[in-house]
N, C-alpha and C positions, 0 to 999 in steps of 0.2 A: 427614421422609423422603418421598420421591416414591413415589406409588402406581404399582406396575408395571403394573397394569391400565390406568391412564390413559396410561401411556407407550406402550402398544400402539397408541393412536390418534395417535401422533406423526406429523406430516407427514414425508414422505420425498421425495427427488428422483425425478422421473419417469423419469430415464435417467442412465446414466453420463456421457454427453456433457453433460447439464445440470449435473451436479455439477462436472465439470472446467471448464466455461465459467464457472460461478459462482465457483469457488475461484480460478481464474486471474484472473478479474475482480477479486476481492478483492485479489490480489497486485498486479495492474497498476493503477497510479495515477499521480498527478502526479509521484511520485518517479522513475518510469521516463522520463517525458517531458521533465523539465527537470533533475532532480538527477543522473541517470546521465550525460547528455552534459556537464553542468557539471563533475562530479567527474572524468570522463575528461579534460576540457579543462584542468583545473587540477592533474592528477596524472599527467602523462606520457603521456596518450593511450593508445596500444596497450599500454603496460606495465600501466596500470590495468585495461584490459579483460582482459588475460591473467590477472592475479591474481583478478579478479572471477569469471571462468569456472571457475577451479580451486576457488574457495571455494564457488561454487554447487553443485558436485558434492559437496564434502565436508560443508559445513555446511547448505546449503539443503535438499538432499534429506533429510538426517538429521533435521532439526528439523521439516520438513514432515510426514514420516511419523510422527514422534513425536506431534504434535498430533492428527493424524487418527486414529491408533490409540486415543488416549484417548477421543475423541468417539464413534467407532464402537463401541467396547467398551461404553460406558456408556449410549449413546443419550440423553445429557443435555448441556445447555450447560455452560460451563466450571466454575461453582461446584458444581453438582450432580455433575458428572463426577468432580472431585477428591474430593468428600465420599463418593461411592459407592465409590471405590477405597480411600480411607483417610479416615476421619471427621475426622482432625486436620488435613487439608490443604485443606479447603474454601476457606480464606482465599486460597490461591494462585490459585484460579479468580477470586476477587474482584478480584485485581490486574489480571487481563485485562479484566474488565468495566469497571473504573474507567478503565483505559488507553483502551479503545474509546470510552467516554463522553467523556473529555477530548479525544481526538484529533478525533472528529467535531464537537465544539463549535467548534474553530477551522478544521478542514478544510472544513466547510460554508461558512465565510466565504470561503475561497479558491475553493471551487466556485462561489460567487456571482460572484467576479471573472471566472471563465471565461465565465459567461453574459453578463456585461457586455461582455467582449471579443468575443463573437460579435456582439452588437448593434453595437459599434463597427466591426467588420470589415464588416458588412453596409451600414452607413451611410457607409463610406468614410473613417473617421477616421484610418486608417493611410496618409496621403498624404504623409508626410515620412520622411526617413531621419535627421532630426536627433535624436540620442539624448537631448539635453537636453529637447527638446519632448516626446518620448515618455515620458521619465522623469517629467516634470511631469504628464503625463496619468495615468500609473500612480499617482504620489504623490497626486494629487488624488482619485483613486478611493478608495484605501485609507484616506485621512485624512478622507473625507467622512462625513456623518452619515446622511442618508436613503438615498442611492443604494446604498451597499454593503449596507445592511440589507434593502432591498427584494430585491436579488438573492440575498442570504443566505437570505431567507424562501422565495423561489422554488425555490432548490436543495433546501431541506429539505422542501418540499411534494412535489417530484418523488420524492425519496428515500422519503418517507412513503408515497406512493401505491403504490410498488413493493413495499415491505416489508409493507404491510397486506394485500396480495394473497396472502400466504403463501409457503411455500418453493417448491412446484412451480408454483403459479398466478401468483406475482408475481416472485420473484427469478430462478427458472430461466427463465421465458419472456423476461424482459427481458434477461438476460445472453446468452441464445442469439441475440438480435438485436444487442445492443450490441458483443459481443466480435468476431464476424465483421466487423461494420461498421467497428470500430476498426482491424482489420487491413487492410481494403480501403482505408480513407482514409489510413492511415499509408503504405501502399505508393504510393498516388497522389502524396502530397506528397514522399515519398522520391525517386521517379523524377524529379519536377520539380527537386528540389534537386540530384540527381546530374548533371543535364544542364546546370547552370549553368557558365559559363566559370570555371575556377579551382577547381572543386569537388573535383577529385582531390587537391588539397593537404590538404583536410579528411579525405578517405578515408585517405590515407597516414598522417596524424597519428593517426587513430582505430585503424588496423589494425597499423601497424608498431611493435612494442614497442621502446622505448629503455630498456634495463634499467639504464642509469646513473641513471634517474629513480626506480628502485625504492628507496624509503626506508621506515622503519617507519610514517611517517604515511600513505603510499600504501596499505600493507597494511591499516592500521586503517580508512582511508576505504572500501576495497573490502569489508572484513568488515562494517562498519557498514551499507553500502548493501545487501549481501546480506540481512542480518537484517531491516532495516526494509522493504525492497522486497517481501519475501514475506509481509508481514502476520503475522509470528511474534510470539508473546508477548502478543497482545491477545485471545485467545480465539476469533478468527474461524474458524480451521481446526478447532478442537475443536468449535465449534458446527456448522459445515458438515459435519464428519465425523459428527456425531450423527444426521444425517438420511440416512445411508447404510445400505443393506441389508447383511446379514451375508455375502452372496455376492459382493460387489464386490471387485475386485483393487485394494486400496489401495496396495500397493507400486508398481504400475504408475502409478496416478494420482499418487502422490507424486513420480514422475519427470517425468511430463508437465507438471504444473502449474509447477514451477520452469523447465522448458524453455520453455513458452509465455511466462512472465514475462520470461525472458532474451531471447527473440526480440523482444518489444516494446521492451525496453531497447536492444537492438542496432539495431533499425529506427529508434528515436529518434535514436541516435547518427549513423546514416547519413542521417537527415533533416536534423538540426539543424547538425551540425558542418561538412559540406560547404558549406551555404548561408552559414554564418557566415564561413568562410574565403574563400568566393567574393567576398564584399563587404567583406572586411577588418575584420570586427568581432572583439571579444574573446571567445574560446571559454570563458573562465573567469568569466563575468559573474554567476554565482550566480542567485538568483531572477529578476533582471532579464533573464536570457537568454530567458525565456519571455514576459515581459510588456513588455519594452523592446526588446531586440536583435532578436527575431524579427519584430515589427511593422515595424522598420526594414528588415529583409531583404525582407519581403513588398512593401514600398513600392517597392523597386527591381526586383522580379521581374515579368516579363510575366505577365499574368493574376493579379497579386498579390492582388487583392481576393478572387477565387474561392478561391485556395489559403489565404488567411488565414481565410476562413469555414470551409472544410473542416478546417483544422488545429485551430481552437478548438472546433469541434464534437467532434472526436475527443478533445481534452483534456477536454471536458465528459463524454463517455462514460467515459473512464478514471477521472475523479473519481467519477462515479456508481456504477460497478461496485465501487469501494472503499467509498463511503459507505453503500451498502445492506448490506454485510457488517458494518460498524461498528455500524449501527443494529440489525441482527439480533442482535448479541451482547447488547445491553441488553434488547431485546424478548424474546428467548429466555430470558434470566435471569428476567425478571418472570413469564413464562408458566410456567416450570418450578418456580420457588421460591415464588411467591406465588399461583399458579393464576389469574392474570389471563387474560382471553381476548385473542387476538392484537390485535384492533382497539383495545381499551382500552390495552394495553401500548404499541402503536405510537403512538397519538395523544399519550398522556401523556409518554412518553419523548422523542418528537420535540419536543414543546412545551418541555420542560425544557432540552433540548440547544439549541434555538433561542434561549432566553433567555440561556444562558451564552455562546452565540455572539455575541449582541448586545453583551455586555460586552467580548468579545474584539475585535470590530470597532471599537467606540468607543474602545478603548484605543490605537488608532493615530491617533486624531483628537482629539475633545473630551476624552477621558479619558486622554490620553497622560501627564498628570502623575502618574497613579497608578502607583507602582512597587512590585513585589513581590519575589520571590526574586532576589537579586543585581542589583537595579536594573532588572529586566525589567518590561515592561508585562504586562497580563493575557494577551494573545495569546501572547507569547513564553514566559510562565510556564507556560501550559497545555502548550505544546510541549515545554518543558524537562522538566517532571514526567513526561509520558507517554513521550516518545521517549528521553530520556537516562537515566531512572530505572526507570519501571515496565516498559517493554518488555524491555530487556536483563535486568533482575532476574527478571522472570517467565519469560523463555526459559531462563535459566541454572537456575533452580529446577525448571522442568519437566523438564530433562534429569536433574537430580539425583533428582527424584521417580521417573522411569522407571528409571533405572539403579540406584538404591540403596534405594528405598522400595517401590514396586510390584513391581519386579523385571523384568529383561530377559526372563526366560522367559515371563512373562505377556504382555508386549508383543509378543514374537516370535510367540507362539501366536495372538494377535489378528491380527497383520499377515499371517500365513500362512493365515488362515481356518481355525483349528484344525488346521493341518497339511495342509489340502487343496490348497494352492497351494505350489509350490516357491519358497522364499525363499533363494536361494543366497548372497545378500549378508548374511544374518542375522548371521554372526560379525563382519563388517566394520562393519555398521550398529550392532551392539551395542557394539563398541569405541568407535566415534565418538560415540554418544549418551552413553556412560558417562564417557568421559574427554576426548575432543578438543573436542566441541561446548561443554560447560560451561566449559572453560578459555578457548576462543575468545570466548565471550559475556562471560565475566568480564572479559577484557581490554577488550572494547568498553564494558562498563559502567564500568570504572575510568576509561577515557579520556573517555567521553561525559559522565560526571558531574563531570569536572575533577579527579579524584583522581590519575590518572596523566597526566603530560604528556610527550609524545614529540615 
């Protein structure tokens, strides 16, 4: 059991703004910058955006508040939080810690690619619009041995240095700088993109819904993006919520955080799709949209080198604001459950994550012959286990835990600060968290794990 006297010394956010910036930063990541525009591009444009916005209101807010409620009530990271509320449910918090660990193991490799692309942009490597050449450049990077590992290590060191500084001294200070900077840089690149000849075709595609494109697969794609984009089911919001004081209005925060995350996703759409349409490229190019198509766009754009550097720096910031929350989940677990000091926990867990990431990186090159689940390499297997199984499973069970085990009455009491704050949406939120959200996440789980095919 955790000593409550020790818990009084737990670090806390220095301000409400600090918490919101950090939590929004956790939600904002690479998924906002390439996956959202790519999914919109391949799922009917405006139709996908419309469905996504509806689901953010229904599922995003519901589950965001649910996780923060658990963390703030217990003042513990995910494993300790569930154990404190019900001794038999500590394992559910463990799913989140494992998910965060696995995700950061391969996410840091991708973070390293963004650093590599900053260097490439600065040195003028994007001087061609030939997608085959740019595809070969990207393929050479990810299949390499030394280069991707060096950048993977640099990315993990930056993440480590932020997290070792603590909640208010490291995470809060860094996200207060990176999140506003990310918004400013995104707006800069967006304005340039929107002023390109032919850009309005991309805007029209992005904004005007074609409801004939609305299929079950589009609904599932939007629901999955909402869930994964907000960092739900991996213990991040429980952990961040545990550093909140009892007087904070967490209902308001749970609305602001998805709103900021959605703003970044929409800005990414207004940045990427108009530019892609302006130069006649494919808007549904998947991961290649970020690392192959966009460099081709920048090569054709006046002042393209400058905008390429700015864009990949903002991609790095988005990756870092997510990676520090993922590392914090594992660090907080070690601090709370095993009484490690923060420095020891941060160094050891960062080292282990780096080693697993080495295997993930090499599995796309020298170790590509190693096949695991369903013929996947190590990199893809880590992603499949975490994103397709652990996250939706953890999110669904969290809703069941609140609605049917801990009880809505206790959750609403915490959300309203013991009744001190008006929570007019309490009946609606209770219905959503007890019935609608778990059903929605179950559908995502069945589809993402391959059990349900639509």
